[in-house]
N, C-alpha and C positions, 0 to 999 in steps of 0.2 A: 423650345416651345412646347413639345408634347409631354415632356415629364411634368412640367408644372401644371399642364391641362388636367392630369389625373388627380393631382393634389387638391385641385379646386373642388373636387366632389365632396370634401369634407365641409359640412355646413357650419360647423363651429370654428371659424377662423380665429387665429391668434392675432391680436391687435397690439401693435406697438405705437405709442403716443409719444411724440416729441413736442413738448410745450415750450413756447417761448415766453421768457419772463418779460414783464412789462412793469417798469417802475414809474410811479407817478409822484407828484409832490403831495405833501400832507394834505388832508381833506378836513375841513372844519364844517361844523354844524351850520347849515344855512340860515340866514336871518330870515325875519318875516317878510321883507321886501322880496328877497330872493325866492321864498316859498311861493308868494304870489305869481312871480314870473314864471315859475315852473308849472304852476296850475294852469296858467294861460297857455303854456306850451304843451299841455296834454297830461300833466301829472296830477297827483292827488296830495292833499295836505295830510293824508293818513299815513304817509311813509315815514316811518321811525327808525329805519335801519341805517341811516347815515352815521358814520363814525363821528363821535362828539369830541374826540381829542386827537392830537397828532399821532399818526401812525404811518408807516410805509404802506402805501396803497399798492400792494403787489398783487400777483396772481392769486396766491393763496387766500388773501383777504377778500379779494373780488368774489372768489369761488364761495367762500363762507357766507358773504352778504347776499349773493344770488340764491344760495340754497335757503337761507332764512326767509327771503322774499317769497320764494315758491311755496314754502311751507305755510307761511302766513296767508298766502293767496288762496290755498286750498282750504284753510280753516275758515276764512272770512268769505270765501267765494267772491272776491272782488278783484279788480284790475290792479296790477302792479304799475308803478311809475312808467309812463311812456308807452303803455300798451294800447292806447288810443291815439291815432294820429290826428293832426289839426283838422282834417276834413271829416273827422267823426267816425272814420272807418277803423276796425281793429287792426293792430299791428301784425297779428298772427291770424292765419286762416284756420277755420275749423274743419277743413278737409281732412279725411283720414288717409288718403292716398293721392298719388299723383295723378291717377286716372280719373278722379272726380273734381279735380280743379277746373274752374271756369275762368273766363276773362275778367269777371268781377274780382277775382283773387289777385289780379296783377298788382304789383307794388306792395304785397304782403308777403309775410314769411311763412314757409311751410316747415313744420317741425318733423324730422325724421325720428323714427322709433328710438334708435340708439346707434352709436358708432359700430357696435357689434353687428347690428342688422345691416348696416351699410356695407361693412366689410364682407358679409355673407353674400350680399347681392352683387357687389363689385369685388370679387376675390383678386382680380388683376391688380388692384391698388387704386386709391382715390387720386384725382388730379391734385397737384401741388396747391393750386389756388383754393380748391375746396378744403383741403386739410388745414391750410393756413387760416382760413376763415373760421373753421371750427375751433382751432386752437386759441385764436385771438379773442373770439367772442364767447369762448367757453360754453358753446351750445351747438348741437347739430341741427341748425336750421339754415335754409337758403332762401334767398328773394326769388319770388314767382314773377318771371318776366314774360312778356308777350312772345318773344322769339322762341321760348321753349314750348309754349302752348301752341303756337302755329305749327311747329314741327311735329308735336305729338298728334295734333288733329289731322294733319296731312297724312301721316302714316296709318293713323286709325282708319281714316276714310278709305285708303287703299285696301286694307284687309277686311273692313266691314263697311262697305258702302252704305250710306244712310238712304232712306226713302224719302224723297222730296215730295211735298204736298201736291205740287202741280207743275206743269211744263213751263209756267211763268218764272219759277224760281229755278235758276240754273245752279247746278251743283259746282262748288268751288274746284278750281283746277287743282289736281293732285300731280306730284312729282315724286319719282322713285329714288332720285339721286340728288345730293346736296353736297356743297363744299362750304363750310362756314369760314368767313373771312372777317376782318375787322381789325380795329386797333389793338395793340397790346393790352392785356389784361382787362378786355371787355366782357369776359365771360364765355368764350368759345368752348373751352375744355369742360366747364361746369355744365353748360347746356348740353353738351354731348353726354356727359356722364349721366345726367338726370334722364336723358332720353333713353339710355341703356337701361337705367334703373326701372323706368316705366315699363319698357318692352319686356324685361325679364319677369316682372311681377305679373304681366299679362300672359306669361307662358311662352313667349317667343324664344327662338333660338338665336342668340346674339353673339356674333364673332366681333369681340371687342379688343382693339389693339390700342392700349392707352399711350404707347410710345412708339410710333413708327420709326423714330431714329434708331432704335435698338435693332432693327432689321438691317440697317445699313452701316453700323459700326461695331466693331469688336469681333473677336472669334476668328477661326480659320476660314479660308475660302479656296475653292478649287474650281477650275473650269470643267464643265461637264462635256466630254467629247461627243455626246449624242446631240445635245442641244445648242452648244456653243455659248450657253449662259453660265454664270458662276454660282455654284452651290455653297450655301453656308450651313453645314450640317450641325455645328455646335449650337447655332442660334435656333435652328428649327427644333432642337431637342429641348433647349433650356428657356426660351423666351417666347413660347406660343400662347394663343388664346386659352383660356381656362373655361372650358364648357361644363355644363352640368351633366354629371354622370348619368343620372337616371333618364334624362331626355335623350342623351345619345344612345343608350341601351334600347331605346324604343324605335330608333330610326334605322331601318335596314339599309345596307349598302345597295346602290343601283348599278354600279359598275364593277365588274369582276375581272377586268383585264389585269394581267401581272403588272406589278410596279417595278420599274427599273431601279436597279440599286446603283448608288453613287459612291463616293469616297467616304469612309468614316473619319471622324475628327482625329487626325494625327496618325492613322493606321492604314490609309490607302484603301484600294479595292479589294474585295473578296476574291480569292482564287477559285475560278471554276464555277462561280454563282453570278448570274448577271440580272436576275429578277426575283421578286417575291410574289408568290401566288396569293390570291385572296380567296379563302374558303367560301362556298356557298352559304347563304343565310348569315353572313357576317353583318354585324351592325356597325354604325359609325364609331362606336365605343371600341370595338374590337380593331377597327382600322387604326385608331389612334394608339392602342396598346401595341400594335404590331410595329409602329413607328418608334415607339419609346424602346421596346425591347431590341430592335434591330437598327442601331444608328446609321447604318449604310442606307436605310430606307427612309430616314427621317424627312429629307427633302422631298422625296417622291410622295410620301404620304401627305405632306402639306399641300402639295399641288393637287393630289386626288381628292383631298378634302374640300378644296375649293370647287372642284368640279361636282362633287357630290352636294354641296350646298345649293347649287343652282337648280337641282332637280328635286329638292325637298318639298313635299306637297302637304304632308300632315300638319306642320306647324309653320307660322310665318318666320322667315329668316331675315335678319338684319345684320349688315356688315358695317361696323363703326370703327373709324380709325382716327386717332389723335395724332397731332403733329404730322399730318397728311403730307404737307409740303416738303418733307424730308425725302419723299419718294420721287421728287422731280428735280433732284440735284445730284451732284456727285457723291458717292459714298467714301468711306474712309479707306477702302481697298484701292491698291494699285497694282497694275500689271507691269513686270519688268520688260523694258524694250531693249535697252543695251545694258552694259555693265554699270554705267553710271546714270541712267535715266530710267524713269517709270512713267506709265500712262494711267491716269485716274480712271477708275471704273465707275460708270454712271449707275445710279440706282436701277434704272430700268434693265440693266444687264444682269442683275441678281435674279436668280430663278424665282425665289418666293415673292419678291417685290413685283416682278414682271407679271406674275399670275394674279396678284391681288389689286394692282393699282387701278386697272382700268375700270371706268364707270360706264362703258359703252355695252351695256347689257340690260336685261329687264329685271334685274335683282334690286331689292332695296339696299342702298348703300349711302352712308353719310360720313365725310371726313371733315376735320377741323384743322385749320392752319394754326401754327404756332410761331409767333414772331420773337420768341425768347431763345431760339436755338441757332441763331446767326445764320439762317439759311439764305437770306437775301430776298428781295422783292421779285416775285415771279410775274410773268406776263399774264394778262388777263385770259387769254385763250390757251388753255393747258391741253397737251396731247392726252387722248383717252378720257377726256372729261366733256360732257355736254356743255354747250355754250350757255345755257341758261341755269346751270346748276349752282353757280357761285352766288352766294347771298352774304350780306353784311350783317354781323351781329353788332348793334350800336352800343355806345356808352350809355351810362345812366341818364335818364331824363331827369327833369327837376322833381317830378313826383316820386320817382324811384329813389333819388338822392335824399328826399325828405323821410322816406321810409328807412332807408339805411342809417340816416343820422339818429332817428328816434330809436332804431334797434340797437345801435352802439350805445346810446344813452341807457336804454333799458338793460343792457348786458354790462354797463359800468365801464365800458371802454372809453367813454367820454364822461367827464366829471359832471355830474348833474347840476351841481350848484351854480355852475357858469354856463350851462347850456342855453343857447338862444337861437332863434330863427337866423339872425344876422350872422352868427358864427358858423352855423352849419352850412349856410349859402356860400359864406367865404371858402369853406372846404370844397364845396362842389365846383365853384368857379376856378379855384386854384388847380384842382386836379383835372378839370375839364371832363368830369364825369367818369374818370378812370377809377374803377373799384378798388384796386390794390392801393393806389395813391390815397384815396379817401380813407381807407382803413389806417394807412400809415400816418396820415395828418391829423386824424381825429384827436388822439391823446396829446398831440404837441401844441395845437392851436387852442383848444378849449381848456 
């Protein structure tokens, strides 16, 4: 965890893109009747970039056509096909950042600066669904949804409470802990990543765990004789949150008690040394460096860091955990009972999970469930989680599905010459508003 934390301080992250190839049938020049139908759907007869002869409509060709359209748009200062929705609203919002989005921007697309900027703000890695959306649409844009705006406004009101004009207008209720639930591929991970992106741009200190399952699977594990919990030093060293180096260097440590040393990965305990001292005037960055340099202290440093985050007052602190439901089931680790049997170890018995899982505190924390990791359905009342913390992220509404369909037509994931309201609604009802299924069905049905 800690070693990768330091590497995140490099602002120019190297990006690796894995593009998926999409092959479509040959595309012919649309007839006049089809052109009229496209104009009714929100297009313009000025579009002359459609291929006029049979070609394989692959990703390379799509990218070339989209680039030509963008160049033509800047020259003519006019809208490209499908950039105006049927209700007359623009497909893309003009907001320059996530912080200035309003509820009027719902069901429109927000353009991120670049994939390099996203990787710099989210160096832990982008969610699979977000990366898949970018790869398939050939554009770094995401749908603005009410669920994200509500969460953003909630945390914003906690840090900067607004001044209400009178006592007759009651301030909306705020909440410091959330658990995002909902159907598979409804956008939980993307909503969480957008919230992390917004908070970091506001200068917050965000503890982002993009894959909570990695804390309960893989690596070595040892029982700590002092706590009775299981330490996972290799994970504490290699799969931890990546903080911002400059911000950590500005935050002084508030606790100077020595940190107990545990076993190192595959090397056991140190002889004659039981703890590591924390020098006075140390910063949180110094604390992290100490955990990286001394692997025997890695788990202890992670636990101490969680305690330090609770007392930070100079900047807002947010803890965000994706695949949070993995911390409420059994881990991959097993404890031998007899020569022929083992007892599975529950995630709550792991030192790092045990310290970070609870939401029964006054810190801002949000977790997102993942139904793609075969964890199974959990009961509604979870231990260490407030009863009212769990909220559902809904599937696409009809208005959102319309924006998604027009966006895919704009990005040529849908063949424009056969695009119609009837067909995109067919996709919506077949997928039941599931975002991943709509993206998969789009090039097949149309």
